[in-house]
C-alpha positions, 0 to 999 in steps of 0.5 A: 525527481522521484515522487510517490503520491498516495490518495483515496483515503478518508472516513468510512464506516465499518464494513465499507470499502476504499481504494487507495492509489499510489501514483508515481512521477519522475520515474517509471514503476514498470520495473519496481516492486511496490509495497503498501504499509500502514501506521496507526497512532502509537504503533510501528509501521507495518507491511500490508501488501506488495506487488512485483514489477510484473504484477505476477506476485503479491503478498498480504499481511495475515490481518488483511488477507481476503479483504484487501487486493493490490493491483497495478496499472503500469500504463497509468504508473499507478498501484492500487490497494482495494480495501473491502470489509474495513474494520476499525483496526484498519485505521492508520496512515497508509503509505506506498514505497519503492526500491525495496526487496522483491515481493516474492521473498521475505523482507517485503514487509520491513519498512527499513528495506525501502528507500522511497516513500510517499507522504501517506493518506489517512484511512479512518474506519469508524461509525 
């Protein structure tokens, strides 16, 4: 059974860092691009970042460029999102997703394009 499990969320002060993990089970991530999304209360789910199956291509939302870094460890069947210089506006539930469009093109940040999702992990940035 295909499953994605996010972890690593929590409460952090502004300027702090967190590393989120997206662990896959029931299938291999080797041939899948992965997307990270987030959804804040009262807002629509938005694309944060994606990484191609090889790791050679990555995309970031403008709001997180220079602060977030996506990476993958296919041996661990896990994708990571390193989040630095966190701001209160980064507060949201963060989700990973697979079976969407290739990361190198358009559409990577559209939630409707992805078929499988994790349950999400809460990130709260507050002093």
